[in-house]
C-alpha positions as CSV (number, residue, x, y, z in Angstrom):
1,P,-16.5,-13.8,-29.2
2,K,-15.9,-17.3,-30.5
3,G,-12.1,-17.4,-30.6
4,S,-11.8,-15.9,-27.1
5,M,-13.5,-18.7,-25.1
6,N,-11.7,-21.1,-22.8
7,T,-13.1,-24.5,-22.0
8,G,-13.0,-25.9,-18.5
9,Y,-10.2,-23.6,-17.3
10,Y,-12.0,-22.7,-14.1
11,K,-12.9,-26.2,-13.0
12,R,-9.5,-27.6,-14.0
13,F,-7.4,-25.1,-12.1
14,F,-9.6,-23.7,-9.3
15,D,-11.2,-25.3,-6.3
16,Q,-14.2,-23.0,-5.4
17,Q,-14.4,-22.7,-1.6
18,R,-17.3,-20.2,-0.9
19,R,-19.2,-17.3,-2.3
20,I,-17.9,-14.1,-0.7
21,G,-20.1,-11.5,-2.4
22,T,-22.4,-10.5,-5.2
23,G,-22.7,-7.4,-7.2
24,A,-24.1,-5.8,-10.3
25,Y,-21.7,-7.8,-12.6
26,G,-21.9,-11.2,-10.9
27,S,-20.7,-13.2,-7.9
28,V,-17.3,-13.4,-6.3
29,Y,-15.9,-16.7,-4.9
30,E,-12.9,-17.6,-2.7
31,C,-11.0,-20.1,-4.7
32,R,-7.9,-22.2,-4.2
33,H,-5.7,-22.1,-7.3
34,M,-4.3,-25.6,-8.0
35,M,-2.1,-27.0,-10.8
36,D,-1.1,-30.6,-11.0
37,G,-2.0,-31.0,-7.3
38,V,0.2,-28.1,-6.3
39,F,-1.4,-25.3,-4.3
40,L,-0.6,-21.9,-6.0
41,G,-2.6,-19.6,-3.7
42,T,-6.0,-18.4,-2.6
43,Y,-7.7,-15.9,-4.8
44,A,-11.0,-14.1,-5.3
45,V,-12.7,-15.0,-8.6
46,K,-15.5,-12.9,-9.9
47,I,-17.8,-14.7,-12.4
48,A,-19.8,-12.3,-14.5
49,P,-22.3,-13.8,-17.0
50,V,-22.1,-11.9,-20.3
51,G,-24.1,-14.2,-22.6
52,D,-24.2,-13.0,-26.2
53,N,-24.5,-9.3,-25.2
54,R,-21.3,-7.7,-26.6
55,A,-22.2,-4.3,-25.1
56,W,-22.5,-5.9,-21.6
57,L,-19.1,-7.7,-22.2
58,R,-17.5,-4.3,-23.1
59,K,-18.9,-2.7,-20.0
60,V,-17.5,-5.5,-17.8
61,L,-14.2,-5.3,-19.6
62,R,-14.0,-1.6,-18.7
63,E,-14.1,-2.7,-15.1
64,V,-11.2,-5.0,-15.8
65,N,-9.3,-2.1,-17.4
66,N,-10.0,0.0,-14.4
67,L,-8.8,-2.7,-12.0
68,Q,-5.7,-3.2,-14.0
69,S,-4.8,0.4,-13.8
70,L,-5.3,0.7,-10.0
71,Q,-2.2,-0.1,-8.0
72,H,-2.3,0.8,-4.4
73,R,-1.7,-1.2,-1.2
74,N,-5.3,-0.6,-0.1
75,V,-6.9,-1.7,-3.4
76,I,-7.5,-5.4,-4.3
77,R,-5.1,-6.4,-7.0
78,Y,-6.3,-7.6,-10.4
79,M,-4.4,-10.6,-11.7
80,H,-6.0,-12.1,-14.8
81,S,-9.2,-12.5,-16.7
82,W,-10.7,-14.9,-19.3
83,L,-13.9,-15.9,-21.0
84,E,-15.4,-19.3,-20.6
85,A,-18.8,-21.0,-21.2
86,F,-20.0,-21.8,-17.7
87,S,-23.0,-22.8,-15.6
88,G,-22.9,-21.9,-11.9
89,S,-25.5,-24.6,-11.1
90,P,-26.7,-27.9,-12.4
91,F,-30.1,-26.2,-13.1
92,A,-28.7,-23.2,-14.9
93,P,-27.9,-23.0,-18.6
94,V,-24.3,-22.8,-19.8
95,V,-23.6,-19.2,-20.8
96,P,-20.4,-17.2,-21.7
97,C,-19.0,-15.7,-18.6
98,L,-16.1,-13.4,-17.9
99,F,-13.9,-14.6,-15.0
100,I,-11.8,-12.0,-13.2
101,L,-9.0,-13.3,-10.9
102,M,-8.1,-11.0,-8.1
103,E,-6.1,-10.9,-4.9
104,F,-8.0,-12.4,-2.0
105,A,-8.2,-10.3,1.2
106,N,-9.4,-12.2,4.2
107,A,-9.5,-9.5,6.8
108,G,-13.3,-8.8,6.4
109,N,-15.1,-6.2,4.5
110,L,-15.3,-2.4,4.7
111,H,-19.0,-2.4,5.4
112,N,-18.6,-4.4,8.6
113,Y,-15.5,-2.4,9.6
114,L,-17.4,0.9,9.4
């Protein structure tokens, strides 16, 4: 949706550190949130390419709604989301993506724990 797109928000306020996972909806990165040179915290940012597919966007937004409703000390906390035209690589086209800002948990992953 045209009026819903941000421009340059991710690159302006987040310093991407490393990719920490991939899934059906996109990739997740460890990012340092910065504003005017001030460190605001480390977060996980999921980047889900949605392109012009409104049905896909609605499906990913349902995930956001589910994350928003979950509040438990053992569940990663949802913080914020936004739409932005983005290219994850100099060789990839710029496409509309949904960015999902979440709490960063640095104690490993459940798969390795089990």
